[in-house]
KEVEX-708639 format. One record per residue (C-alpha): x, y, z; residue number from 1. Coordinates in nm, 2 decimals. Example, Ala and Ser with C-alpha at 12.3 -4.5 7.8 and 13.67 -1.06 7.14 Angstrom:
2
((1.23 -0.45 0.78) 1)
((1.37 -0.11 0.71) 2)
// end
This chain:
688
((11.72 9.36 -4.73) 1)
((12.05 9.21 -4.83) 2)
((12.22 9.25 -5.17) 3)
((12.17 8.88 -5.24) 4)
((11.80 8.90 -5.17) 5)
((11.77 9.20 -5.40) 6)
((11.94 9.01 -5.68) 7)
((11.70 8.72 -5.64) 8)
((11.39 8.95 -5.66) 9)
((11.55 9.13 -5.96) 10)
((11.61 8.82 -6.16) 11)
((11.26 8.68 -6.09) 12)
((11.10 9.01 -6.20) 13)
((11.30 9.05 -6.52) 14)
((11.25 8.70 -6.63) 15)
((10.89 8.68 -6.52) 16)
((10.95 8.31 -6.44) 17)
((10.99 8.11 -6.12) 18)
((11.34 8.01 -6.02) 19)
((11.40 7.66 -6.15) 20)
((11.09 7.72 -6.38) 21)
((11.20 7.44 -6.62) 22)
((11.17 7.19 -6.34) 23)
((10.87 7.03 -6.17) 24)
((10.92 7.26 -5.86) 25)
((10.98 7.62 -5.81) 26)
((11.02 7.90 -5.55) 27)
((11.04 8.27 -5.63) 28)
((11.00 8.61 -5.47) 29)
((10.84 8.88 -5.68) 30)
((10.77 9.21 -5.52) 31)
((10.62 9.13 -5.17) 32)
((10.49 8.79 -5.27) 33)
((10.67 8.46 -5.22) 34)
((10.54 8.16 -5.41) 35)
((10.66 7.80 -5.40) 36)
((10.52 7.48 -5.53) 37)
((10.51 7.21 -5.79) 38)
((10.26 7.05 -6.03) 39)
((10.04 6.95 -5.74) 40)
((10.02 7.26 -5.51) 41)
((10.13 7.61 -5.44) 42)
((10.18 7.80 -5.12) 43)
((10.16 8.17 -5.15) 44)
((10.29 8.40 -4.88) 45)
((10.35 8.77 -4.81) 46)
((10.72 8.83 -4.78) 47)
((10.67 9.04 -4.46) 48)
((11.04 9.13 -4.44) 49)
((11.16 8.77 -4.41) 50)
((10.88 8.65 -4.18) 51)
((10.63 8.51 -4.43) 52)
((10.26 8.51 -4.38) 53)
((10.06 8.25 -4.58) 54)
((9.78 8.41 -4.80) 55)
((9.67 8.10 -4.99) 56)
((9.71 7.73 -5.06) 57)
((9.63 7.61 -5.41) 58)
((9.54 7.25 -5.50) 59)
((9.66 7.25 -5.87) 60)
((9.52 6.91 -5.95) 61)
((9.17 7.03 -5.88) 62)
((9.22 7.40 -5.95) 63)
((9.10 7.49 -5.60) 64)
((9.23 7.77 -5.38) 65)
((9.21 7.78 -5.00) 66)
((9.23 8.16 -4.92) 67)
((9.40 8.28 -4.60) 68)
((9.37 8.60 -4.41) 69)
((9.69 8.59 -4.22) 70)
((9.81 8.88 -4.01) 71)
((10.07 8.71 -3.80) 72)
((10.38 8.53 -3.93) 73)
((10.36 8.16 -4.00) 74)
((10.66 8.10 -3.77) 75)
((10.67 8.30 -3.45) 76)
((10.91 8.26 -3.17) 77)
((11.03 8.60 -3.05) 78)
((10.90 8.96 -3.05) 79)
((11.09 9.21 -3.26) 80)
((11.15 9.36 -3.60) 81)
((11.32 9.13 -3.85) 82)
((11.63 9.25 -4.03) 83)
((11.88 9.12 -4.28) 84)
((11.61 8.92 -4.47) 85)
((11.73 8.70 -4.75) 86)
((11.58 8.44 -4.99) 87)
((11.79 8.17 -5.16) 88)
((11.70 7.87 -5.37) 89)
((11.91 7.55 -5.42) 90)
((11.83 7.23 -5.58) 91)
((11.92 6.93 -5.36) 92)
((11.99 6.62 -5.58) 93)
((11.89 6.28 -5.47) 94)
((12.15 6.09 -5.26) 95)
((12.00 5.76 -5.34) 96)
((11.78 5.78 -5.03) 97)
((11.56 6.08 -5.06) 98)
((11.40 6.22 -5.38) 99)
((11.56 6.53 -5.52) 100)
((11.40 6.85 -5.40) 101)
((11.42 7.23 -5.42) 102)
((11.53 7.40 -5.10) 103)
((11.40 7.75 -5.06) 104)
((11.55 7.92 -4.76) 105)
((11.40 8.23 -4.60) 106)
((11.64 8.38 -4.34) 107)
((11.62 8.68 -4.11) 108)
((11.75 8.81 -3.78) 109)
((11.53 8.93 -3.49) 110)
((11.74 9.09 -3.22) 111)
((12.01 8.84 -3.13) 112)
((11.84 8.54 -3.30) 113)
((11.91 8.42 -3.65) 114)
((11.63 8.22 -3.82) 115)
((11.64 8.00 -4.13) 116)
((11.32 7.84 -4.27) 117)
((11.43 7.58 -4.52) 118)
((11.14 7.47 -4.73) 119)
((11.16 7.13 -4.90) 120)
((10.96 7.12 -5.23) 121)
((10.95 6.78 -5.39) 122)
((10.82 6.73 -5.74) 123)
((10.58 6.45 -5.69) 124)
((10.35 6.53 -5.39) 125)
((10.09 6.78 -5.28) 126)
((10.29 6.89 -4.98) 127)
((10.57 7.12 -4.88) 128)
((10.79 7.06 -4.58) 129)
((10.97 7.31 -4.37) 130)
((11.27 7.26 -4.14) 131)
((11.35 7.56 -3.91) 132)
((11.70 7.63 -3.78) 133)
((11.79 7.88 -3.51) 134)
((12.12 8.04 -3.41) 135)
((12.21 8.30 -3.15) 136)
((12.05 8.38 -2.82) 137)
((11.68 8.35 -2.73) 138)
((11.46 8.36 -2.42) 139)
((11.16 8.16 -2.52) 140)
((10.83 8.32 -2.42) 141)
((10.53 8.10 -2.33) 142)
((10.20 8.17 -2.19) 143)
((10.10 7.96 -1.89) 144)
((9.74 7.98 -2.00) 145)
((9.81 7.80 -2.33) 146)
((9.71 7.45 -2.20) 147)
((9.47 7.57 -1.94) 148)
((9.13 7.41 -1.96) 149)
((8.86 7.64 -2.10) 150)
((8.66 7.54 -1.79) 151)
((8.89 7.77 -1.60) 152)
((8.83 8.07 -1.82) 153)
((8.57 8.34 -1.75) 154)
((8.23 8.34 -1.91) 155)
((8.18 8.54 -2.24) 156)
((7.95 8.84 -2.21) 157)
((8.11 9.09 -2.44) 158)
((8.31 9.07 -2.77) 159)
((8.62 9.19 -2.57) 160)
((8.59 8.87 -2.36) 161)
((8.66 8.67 -2.68) 162)
((9.01 8.81 -2.73) 163)
((9.27 8.57 -2.60) 164)
((9.58 8.77 -2.67) 165)
((9.80 8.46 -2.61) 166)
((10.13 8.46 -2.78) 167)
((10.25 8.10 -2.85) 168)
((10.57 8.00 -3.03) 169)
((10.44 7.85 -3.36) 170)
((10.62 7.62 -3.60) 171)
((10.37 7.69 -3.87) 172)
((10.03 7.86 -3.90) 173)
((9.74 7.89 -4.14) 174)
((9.50 8.17 -4.06) 175)
((9.21 8.07 -4.29) 176)
((8.85 8.19 -4.35) 177)
((8.53 7.99 -4.34) 178)
((8.31 7.87 -4.06) 179)
((8.26 7.51 -4.15) 180)
((8.59 7.34 -4.09) 181)
((8.59 6.99 -3.95) 182)
((8.92 6.86 -3.80) 183)
((9.08 6.54 -3.69) 184)
((9.40 6.50 -3.49) 185)
((9.59 6.18 -3.46) 186)
((9.82 6.09 -3.17) 187)
((10.06 5.80 -3.18) 188)
((10.23 5.60 -2.91) 189)
((10.55 5.41 -2.93) 190)
((10.75 5.24 -2.65) 191)
((10.55 4.94 -2.75) 192)
((10.68 4.72 -2.47) 193)
((10.43 4.92 -2.27) 194)
((10.17 5.02 -2.53) 195)
((9.94 4.80 -2.74) 196)
((9.71 5.08 -2.85) 197)
((9.93 5.28 -3.08) 198)
((9.69 5.53 -3.25) 199)
((9.42 5.75 -3.11) 200)
((9.20 5.99 -3.31) 201)
((9.00 6.29 -3.21) 202)
((8.75 6.45 -3.44) 203)
((8.63 6.80 -3.36) 204)
((8.48 7.12 -3.48) 205)
((8.70 7.43 -3.44) 206)
((8.56 7.68 -3.20) 207)
((8.73 7.90 -2.95) 208)
((9.10 7.86 -2.88) 209)
((9.18 7.50 -2.78) 210)
((9.48 7.27 -2.78) 211)
((9.52 6.93 -2.93) 212)
((9.78 6.65 -2.93) 213)
((9.92 6.44 -3.21) 214)
((10.16 6.43 -3.51) 215)
((9.88 6.48 -3.76) 216)
((9.60 6.73 -3.81) 217)
((9.36 6.70 -4.10) 218)
((9.12 6.99 -4.16) 219)
((8.83 6.98 -4.41) 220)
((8.60 7.26 -4.52) 221)
((8.27 7.09 -4.54) 222)
((8.13 7.37 -4.76) 223)
((8.40 7.35 -5.03) 224)
((8.54 6.99 -4.98) 225)
((8.88 7.15 -4.97) 226)
((9.13 7.03 -4.71) 227)
((9.48 7.05 -4.58) 228)
((9.69 6.86 -4.33) 229)
((9.97 6.94 -4.10) 230)
((10.23 6.67 -4.02) 231)
((10.44 6.76 -3.73) 232)
((10.78 6.59 -3.79) 233)
((10.87 6.50 -3.43) 234)
((10.86 6.20 -3.20) 235)
((10.53 6.09 -3.05) 236)
((10.37 6.36 -2.83) 237)
((10.45 6.17 -2.51) 238)
((10.82 6.16 -2.58) 239)
((10.89 6.50 -2.74) 240)
((11.15 6.72 -2.58) 241)
((11.03 7.01 -2.36) 242)
((10.67 6.91 -2.43) 243)
((10.40 7.15 -2.30) 244)
((10.10 6.93 -2.35) 245)
((10.00 7.01 -2.71) 246)
((10.10 7.00 -3.07) 247)
((9.83 7.20 -3.23) 248)
((9.62 7.51 -3.14) 249)
((9.30 7.60 -3.32) 250)
((9.10 7.92 -3.27) 251)
((8.81 7.90 -3.51) 252)
((8.97 7.89 -3.85) 253)
((9.32 7.98 -3.73) 254)
((9.53 7.66 -3.71) 255)
((9.88 7.65 -3.55) 256)
((10.15 7.39 -3.50) 257)
((10.33 7.43 -3.17) 258)
((10.59 7.26 -2.96) 259)
((10.94 7.33 -3.10) 260)
((11.12 7.07 -2.89) 261)
((11.38 7.31 -2.76) 262)
((11.47 7.51 -2.45) 263)
((11.64 7.85 -2.46) 264)
((11.98 7.70 -2.39) 265)
((11.95 7.46 -2.68) 266)
((12.01 7.75 -2.92) 267)
((12.38 7.83 -2.96) 268)
((12.55 8.14 -3.09) 269)
((12.79 7.95 -3.31) 270)
((12.59 7.66 -3.46) 271)
((12.24 7.60 -3.60) 272)
((11.98 7.41 -3.39) 273)
((11.70 7.24 -3.58) 274)
((11.35 7.25 -3.42) 275)
((11.08 7.00 -3.49) 276)
((10.95 7.03 -3.85) 277)
((10.62 7.07 -4.02) 278)
((10.47 6.96 -4.35) 279)
((10.17 7.13 -4.50) 280)
((9.97 6.94 -4.77) 281)
((9.65 7.00 -4.96) 282)
((9.37 6.79 -5.10) 283)
((9.02 6.82 -5.24) 284)
((8.77 6.55 -5.16) 285)
((8.74 6.30 -4.88) 286)
((8.95 6.06 -4.68) 287)
((9.12 5.88 -4.96) 288)
((9.24 6.21 -5.11) 289)
((9.37 6.32 -4.77) 290)
((9.55 6.00 -4.70) 291)
((9.70 5.98 -5.05) 292)
((9.83 6.33 -5.02) 293)
((10.00 6.24 -4.69) 294)
((10.15 5.91 -4.83) 295)
((10.28 6.08 -5.15) 296)
((10.49 6.30 -4.92) 297)
((10.61 6.02 -4.70) 298)
((10.73 5.83 -5.00) 299)
((10.97 6.11 -5.09) 300)
((11.17 6.07 -4.77) 301)
((11.32 5.74 -4.86) 302)
((11.33 5.56 -5.19) 303)
((11.20 5.21 -5.14) 304)
((11.43 4.96 -5.31) 305)
((11.45 4.58 -5.33) 306)
((11.83 4.58 -5.25) 307)
((11.80 4.78 -4.92) 308)
((11.44 4.81 -4.80) 309)
((11.28 4.48 -4.88) 310)
((11.34 4.20 -4.64) 311)
((11.20 3.88 -4.49) 312)
((11.41 3.88 -4.18) 313)
((11.50 3.60 -3.94) 314)
((11.61 3.73 -3.59) 315)
((11.65 3.46 -3.33) 316)
((11.59 3.68 -3.02) 317)
((11.22 3.60 -3.03) 318)
((11.28 3.26 -2.88) 319)
((11.43 3.42 -2.57) 320)
((11.76 3.24 -2.57) 321)
((11.91 3.59 -2.56) 322)
((12.28 3.56 -2.62) 323)
((12.32 3.20 -2.49) 324)
((12.32 3.02 -2.82) 325)
((12.46 3.27 -3.06) 326)
((12.80 3.15 -3.21) 327)
((12.94 3.06 -3.54) 328)
((12.81 2.70 -3.55) 329)
((12.46 2.81 -3.45) 330)
((12.45 3.09 -3.71) 331)
((12.57 2.87 -3.99) 332)
((12.30 2.61 -3.90) 333)
((12.03 2.89 -3.88) 334)
((12.13 3.01 -4.23) 335)
((12.06 2.67 -4.37) 336)
((11.72 2.66 -4.22) 337)
((11.66 3.02 -4.31) 338)
((11.73 2.93 -4.68) 339)
((11.48 2.64 -4.66) 340)
((11.22 2.88 -4.51) 341)
((11.26 3.15 -4.77) 342)
((11.42 3.42 -4.55) 343)
((11.62 3.69 -4.73) 344)
((11.80 3.86 -4.43) 345)
((11.95 3.69 -4.12) 346)
((12.01 3.93 -3.84) 347)
((12.24 3.85 -3.55) 348)
((12.10 4.01 -3.24) 349)
((12.27 4.09 -2.91) 350)
((12.56 3.85 -2.83) 351)
((12.77 3.86 -3.15) 352)
((13.00 4.13 -3.00) 353)
((13.28 4.09 -2.75) 354)
((13.12 4.32 -2.50) 355)
((12.84 4.20 -2.27) 356)
((12.51 4.39 -2.26) 357)
((12.27 4.40 -1.97) 358)
((12.04 4.18 -2.17) 359)
((12.28 3.89 -2.15) 360)
((12.18 3.55 -2.01) 361)
((12.47 3.59 -1.76) 362)
((12.51 3.87 -1.51) 363)
((12.75 4.15 -1.53) 364)
((12.67 4.31 -1.86) 365)
((12.63 4.68 -1.91) 366)
((12.58 4.96 -2.17) 367)
((12.76 5.21 -1.94) 368)
((13.10 5.34 -2.06) 369)
((13.11 5.10 -2.35) 370)
((13.42 5.26 -2.49) 371)
((13.63 5.17 -2.18) 372)
((13.64 4.84 -2.37) 373)
((13.79 4.92 -2.71) 374)
((13.69 4.57 -2.83) 375)
((13.33 4.59 -2.72) 376)
((13.20 4.60 -3.08) 377)
((13.43 4.34 -3.23) 378)
((13.30 3.99 -3.30) 379)
((13.34 3.78 -2.99) 380)
((13.66 3.57 -3.06) 381)
((13.54 3.27 -2.86) 382)
((13.20 3.25 -3.03) 383)
((13.32 3.37 -3.37) 384)
((13.69 3.26 -3.41) 385)
((13.69 3.36 -3.78) 386)
((13.51 3.68 -3.71) 387)
((13.19 3.71 -3.92) 388)
((13.36 3.60 -4.24) 389)
((13.21 3.25 -4.26) 390)
((12.86 3.38 -4.17) 391)
((12.87 3.64 -4.45) 392)
((13.02 3.40 -4.70) 393)
((12.76 3.14 -4.64) 394)
((12.48 3.40 -4.65) 395)
((12.60 3.51 -5.00) 396)
((12.60 3.15 -5.12) 397)
((12.24 3.11 -5.00) 398)
((12.13 3.45 -5.12) 399)
((12.07 3.58 -4.77) 400)
((12.19 3.92 -4.65) 401)
((12.35 3.95 -4.30) 402)
((12.24 4.21 -4.04) 403)
((12.36 4.30 -3.70) 404)
((12.22 4.44 -3.37) 405)
((12.39 4.76 -3.24) 406)
((12.33 4.97 -2.94) 407)
((12.49 5.32 -2.96) 408)
((12.67 5.45 -2.66) 409)
((12.40 5.66 -2.49) 410)
((12.59 5.82 -2.21) 411)
((12.66 6.19 -2.22) 412)
((12.41 6.24 -2.50) 413)
((12.59 6.01 -2.75) 414)
((12.92 6.19 -2.69) 415)
((13.09 5.89 -2.85) 416)
((12.89 5.90 -3.17) 417)
((13.20 5.92 -3.39) 418)
((13.34 5.60 -3.24) 419)
((13.00 5.43 -3.29) 420)
((12.98 5.55 -3.65) 421)
((13.33 5.41 -3.72) 422)
((13.23 5.07 -3.58) 423)
((12.94 5.04 -3.82) 424)
((13.14 5.18 -4.11) 425)
((13.42 4.93 -4.03) 426)
((13.17 4.64 -4.03) 427)
((13.03 4.75 -4.36) 428)
((13.38 4.78 -4.52) 429)
((13.51 4.45 -4.38) 430)
((13.20 4.23 -4.42) 431)
((12.97 4.42 -4.65) 432)
((12.70 4.43 -4.38) 433)
((12.44 4.69 -4.46) 434)
((12.16 4.63 -4.21) 435)
((12.18 4.73 -3.85) 436)
((11.91 4.71 -3.58) 437)
((11.95 5.02 -3.36) 438)
((11.84 4.95 -3.01) 439)
((11.86 5.10 -2.66) 440)
((11.82 5.46 -2.77) 441)
((11.74 5.73 -2.52) 442)
((11.70 6.09 -2.66) 443)
((11.65 6.30 -2.35) 444)
((11.80 6.62 -2.49) 445)
((11.85 6.82 -2.81) 446)
((12.22 6.75 -2.79) 447)
((12.15 6.38 -2.79) 448)
((11.92 6.41 -3.09) 449)
((12.18 6.61 -3.28) 450)
((12.46 6.36 -3.20) 451)
((12.24 6.07 -3.30) 452)
((12.17 6.23 -3.64) 453)
((12.54 6.29 -3.68) 454)
((12.60 5.92 -3.62) 455)
((12.34 5.82 -3.88) 456)
((12.45 6.08 -4.14) 457)
((12.82 5.99 -4.10) 458)
((12.75 5.62 -4.16) 459)
((12.54 5.69 -4.47) 460)
((12.79 5.93 -4.61) 461)
((13.08 5.69 -4.57) 462)
((12.89 5.38 -4.70) 463)
((12.75 5.53 -5.02) 464)
((12.41 5.54 -4.85) 465)
((12.39 5.16 -4.86) 466)
((12.33 5.10 -4.49) 467)
((11.98 5.08 -4.36) 468)
((11.88 5.10 -3.99) 469)
((11.60 4.91 -3.82) 470)
((11.50 5.17 -3.56) 471)
((11.36 5.00 -3.25) 472)
((11.04 5.16 -3.12) 473)
((10.99 4.93 -2.82) 474)
((11.11 5.14 -2.53) 475)
((11.26 5.48 -2.44) 476)
((11.25 5.82 -2.59) 477)
((11.30 5.76 -2.96) 478)
((11.20 5.89 -3.30) 479)
((10.85 5.74 -3.31) 480)
((10.67 5.71 -3.65) 481)
((10.73 6.05 -3.81) 482)
((11.09 6.14 -3.72) 483)
((11.42 6.02 -3.87) 484)
((11.22 5.82 -4.13) 485)
((11.49 5.87 -4.39) 486)
((11.73 5.63 -4.21) 487)
((11.54 5.31 -4.25) 488)
((11.24 5.12 -4.11) 489)
((11.07 5.07 -3.78) 490)
((11.12 4.76 -3.56) 491)
((10.77 4.79 -3.41) 492)
((10.73 4.55 -3.12) 493)
((10.86 4.27 -2.90) 494)
((10.60 4.00 -2.84) 495)
((10.69 3.66 -2.69) 496)
((10.50 3.33 -2.65) 497)
((10.73 3.28 -2.34) 498)
((10.53 3.56 -2.17) 499)
((10.20 3.47 -2.33) 500)
((10.16 3.81 -2.48) 501)
((10.18 3.72 -2.85) 502)
((9.84 3.73 -3.01) 503)
((9.84 3.73 -3.39) 504)
((9.52 3.94 -3.42) 505)
((9.67 4.21 -3.19) 506)
((9.98 4.23 -3.40) 507)
((9.77 4.26 -3.71) 508)
((9.56 4.53 -3.54) 509)
((9.86 4.74 -3.46) 510)
((9.98 4.72 -3.82) 511)
((9.62 4.79 -3.95) 512)
((9.58 5.09 -3.72) 513)
((9.91 5.25 -3.80) 514)
((9.90 5.18 -4.18) 515)
((9.64 5.45 -4.23) 516)
((9.90 5.72 -4.14) 517)
((10.24 5.54 -4.15) 518)
((10.36 5.35 -4.46) 519)
((10.32 4.99 -4.38) 520)
((10.62 4.90 -4.59) 521)
((10.84 5.09 -4.34) 522)
((10.75 4.87 -4.05) 523)
((10.88 4.53 -3.94) 524)
((10.60 4.30 -3.82) 525)
((10.68 3.98 -3.64) 526)
((10.54 3.63 -3.67) 527)
((10.65 3.37 -3.41) 528)
((10.69 2.99 -3.36) 529)
((10.34 2.89 -3.28) 530)
((10.45 2.55 -3.15) 531)
((10.65 2.69 -2.86) 532)
((10.50 2.76 -2.51) 533)
((10.15 2.63 -2.58) 534)
((10.12 2.58 -2.20) 535)
((10.15 2.96 -2.15) 536)
((9.80 3.00 -2.30) 537)
((9.47 2.87 -2.18) 538)
((9.35 2.56 -2.36) 539)
((9.02 2.74 -2.42) 540)
((9.18 3.06 -2.55) 541)
((9.04 3.10 -2.91) 542)
((9.32 3.34 -3.00) 543)
((9.62 3.14 -2.88) 544)
((9.89 3.12 -3.15) 545)
((9.87 2.74 -3.17) 546)
((9.51 2.78 -3.31) 547)
((9.64 2.95 -3.62) 548)
((9.82 2.80 -3.92) 549)
((10.18 2.90 -3.97) 550)
((10.08 3.02 -4.31) 551)
((9.83 3.26 -4.16) 552)
((10.08 3.39 -3.90) 553)
((10.32 3.48 -4.19) 554)
((10.04 3.62 -4.39) 555)
((9.95 3.89 -4.13) 556)
((10.29 4.05 -4.20) 557)
((10.26 4.07 -4.58) 558)
((10.17 4.44 -4.60) 559)
((10.48 4.52 -4.39) 560)
((10.83 4.38 -4.38) 561)
((10.80 4.02 -4.24) 562)
((11.01 3.94 -3.93) 563)
((11.05 3.57 -3.84) 564)
((11.10 3.64 -3.46) 565)
((11.23 3.29 -3.38) 566)
((11.51 3.04 -3.39) 567)
((11.46 2.83 -3.71) 568)
((11.62 2.54 -3.53) 569)
((11.32 2.52 -3.30) 570)
((11.07 2.49 -3.58) 571)
((10.92 2.14 -3.64) 572)
((10.95 2.00 -3.99) 573)
((10.59 2.08 -4.07) 574)
((10.67 2.45 -4.04) 575)
((10.88 2.44 -4.36) 576)
((10.57 2.38 -4.57) 577)
((10.51 2.76 -4.53) 578)
((10.83 2.81 -4.73) 579)
((10.61 2.79 -5.04) 580)
((10.43 3.10 -4.93) 581)
((10.75 3.29 -4.85) 582)
((10.89 3.21 -5.20) 583)
((10.56 3.31 -5.37) 584)
((10.58 3.64 -5.18) 585)
((10.94 3.74 -5.27) 586)
((10.87 3.85 -5.63) 587)
((10.55 4.03 -5.52) 588)
((10.70 4.21 -5.22) 589)
((10.84 4.52 -5.39) 590)
((10.54 4.55 -5.62) 591)
((10.30 4.55 -5.33) 592)
((10.51 4.80 -5.13) 593)
((10.55 5.04 -5.42) 594)
((10.17 5.12 -5.40) 595)
((9.99 5.34 -5.15) 596)
((9.89 5.09 -4.88) 597)
((9.58 5.16 -4.68) 598)
((9.37 4.95 -4.44) 599)
((9.04 4.81 -4.55) 600)
((8.75 4.63 -4.39) 601)
((8.70 4.61 -4.01) 602)
((8.95 4.67 -3.73) 603)
((9.11 4.34 -3.65) 604)
((8.96 4.19 -3.34) 605)
((9.01 3.82 -3.38) 606)
((8.66 3.80 -3.53) 607)
((8.67 4.04 -3.82) 608)
((8.70 4.06 -4.19) 609)
((8.99 4.29 -4.25) 610)
((9.28 4.36 -4.48) 611)
((9.49 4.60 -4.68) 612)
((9.48 4.76 -5.03) 613)
((9.79 4.86 -5.22) 614)
((9.69 5.12 -5.48) 615)
((9.94 5.11 -5.77) 616)
((9.74 5.33 -6.00) 617)
((9.38 5.42 -6.08) 618)
((9.33 5.09 -6.26) 619)
((9.54 4.83 -6.07) 620)
((9.68 4.72 -5.74) 621)
((9.66 4.45 -5.48) 622)
((9.44 4.35 -5.19) 623)
((9.50 4.12 -4.89) 624)
((9.18 3.99 -4.74) 625)
((9.17 3.82 -4.40) 626)
((8.88 3.62 -4.26) 627)
((8.95 3.60 -3.89) 628)
((8.77 3.35 -3.65) 629)
((8.41 3.41 -3.75) 630)
((8.12 3.21 -3.89) 631)
((8.06 3.43 -4.20) 632)
((8.21 3.27 -4.52) 633)
((8.11 3.56 -4.74) 634)
((8.14 3.93 -4.64) 635)
((8.11 4.27 -4.80) 636)
((8.41 4.48 -4.73) 637)
((8.47 4.86 -4.78) 638)
((8.77 4.92 -5.01) 639)
((8.92 5.22 -5.18) 640)
((8.81 5.09 -5.52) 641)
((8.60 5.33 -5.75) 642)
((8.22 5.29 -5.72) 643)
((8.04 5.14 -6.02) 644)
((8.35 5.00 -6.19) 645)
((8.39 4.63 -6.29) 646)
((8.70 4.48 -6.13) 647)
((8.88 4.15 -6.19) 648)
((9.04 3.99 -5.88) 649)
((9.31 3.73 -5.94) 650)
((9.44 3.53 -5.64) 651)
((9.82 3.52 -5.61) 652)
((9.85 3.37 -5.26) 653)
((9.61 3.21 -5.02) 654)
((9.27 3.04 -5.05) 655)
((9.06 3.27 -5.27) 656)
((8.92 3.22 -5.61) 657)
((8.93 3.45 -5.92) 658)
((8.62 3.66 -5.98) 659)
((8.48 3.97 -6.15) 660)
((8.24 4.20 -5.98) 661)
((8.10 4.56 -5.98) 662)
((8.21 4.78 -5.70) 663)
((7.93 4.91 -5.48) 664)
((7.88 5.23 -5.28) 665)
((8.19 5.33 -5.07) 666)
((8.40 5.07 -5.25) 667)
((8.20 4.78 -5.13) 668)
((8.30 4.44 -5.26) 669)
((8.19 4.09 -5.15) 670)
((8.47 3.84 -5.07) 671)
((8.44 3.47 -4.99) 672)
((8.68 3.26 -4.79) 673)
((8.56 2.92 -4.68) 674)
((8.80 2.87 -4.38) 675)
((8.83 3.06 -4.06) 676)
((9.17 3.24 -4.00) 677)
((9.25 3.23 -4.37) 678)
((9.36 3.49 -4.63) 679)
((9.40 3.57 -4.99) 680)
((9.63 3.81 -5.17) 681)
((9.47 3.93 -5.49) 682)
((9.59 4.13 -5.78) 683)
((9.31 4.35 -5.91) 684)
((9.24 4.52 -6.24) 685)
((8.98 4.79 -6.29) 686)
((8.81 4.76 -6.63) 687)
((8.77 5.08 -6.84) 688)
// end
């Protein structure tokens, strides 16, 4: 053990207090026991010479302990005896993006491999994250049987037959006790140009060794009502690097997170390589407690502010003119219309730049070797003879921020990331532009991932962390819903009336399904011009966009960040009546998004009663209720409200009326909306 590690242990022992004991988080090593936590939870581990083994998780809010009986290290990647073990603690202050946290680093060397486990302990959530870094040389071991079907294994006749003996590289592990665990894994899908079913769940009882896919695992001990979750901080399963078919392994009450996202040659002798991360959280109770624990962690990654994160965006690409119309005169006119409508951010998509992309209306564009044209990312001098100055100035006068589309240079694993970063920094410095849609990403290697992070980190560091990225999730190998979340929000999907694939209830369904596990406020959700391309839909189609009011199309985006995916110049005059709603929404937007937003009611189907609840506290919050196309004017909906309490519902937007009612079993509340395809946004107050 190093001198530094010995000093750490000595100080903890003498003082009898955790390091940073005066704060809301702590981490300390005393004897052979490593403890870390906050006011919500504690994770206790055996030191094990720098390869910790978890022995318990404590839910401090309920005074409950989940005991573990671990024998193997939580993180396991190579065989060997660890040496040079150290333990250090540093407080990482907020940078304006993430919350401040305590970083507890456990380091050791096994053979030629150096390992650092950097735990992130935030003050205000019942979860602890861990990022693992590797340096040196490694030959990864894997067992070919790991993802083999149990149908191909031999029958069990003796206890010896039940010993698997499989050694699998693990990112994290909990070797628990108890025979009554019930688990659920959740898999996510992006590249939404190809997918319209973005969430799948699998509920199962742990038994013999099996593998499971997904970014999330929830496990609940039915006997004690205690539970934990693993969040694998990685892209979606189908787009992870070096994916072997699973993210979790369970063997009775032994739960493992697997799939590091690296190959042996990704680990370098002279620099640290970060593998996929893992978050471990605890809860006591049922679904609401589990989802709340997860969401409290997710909210630590990026502070949600009105200045950066809130937006009602207009992006003209949704009308499929591509780059044909975009120029100074067009943008100035769009800004006038955007102001009338109530838009707060106008984004210039592909076409503002001098270089021509392959998405251009005219042939000959390319993303290949962008930097052979040094002026590729300068404003097109023909379209914008004054640069972007007049656009930005007019936006300021109208109270509308300006955003831009940007496609990083993907060739050679983003080798030109520094040049790309300087372009964005230059646009920020010259024009004050802080919002950039990042499109066209392909992350096929660990090097590409590292360079992309360097691009984002450099931009943030040199713009006082004022830039926000809209990360496009519509195609390619990208970050998904649980990776690189600190950099901004998610541009979820491209849907077009031109192609007849925009159905409002399906857009609402995607948001509703994701919002259980992904913060709704971190997703951009589109609404389109319903008057365009009516001929692309059958006259008998009950769910064609033209059958909905423009108010309702906007309303389905309220729980997220609304995206007017259209040219305002193509809207008829009657569309601007919806401006009243947009302007009513603006002062409510941040308040709604600061709560814990969860789906309520039925899954949107075009015929359902559905909605969202934003839980601000135990006594107040907001509800959005949607009555889709059905004949039921009054419907009981399951909410997250406390059973038996009297609640006052006050409508702030939409068609509902004020009422007071007592909440029934499972949060049941009866709502009334007289019109099909209508909605109401309520503020609610729970009475003492």
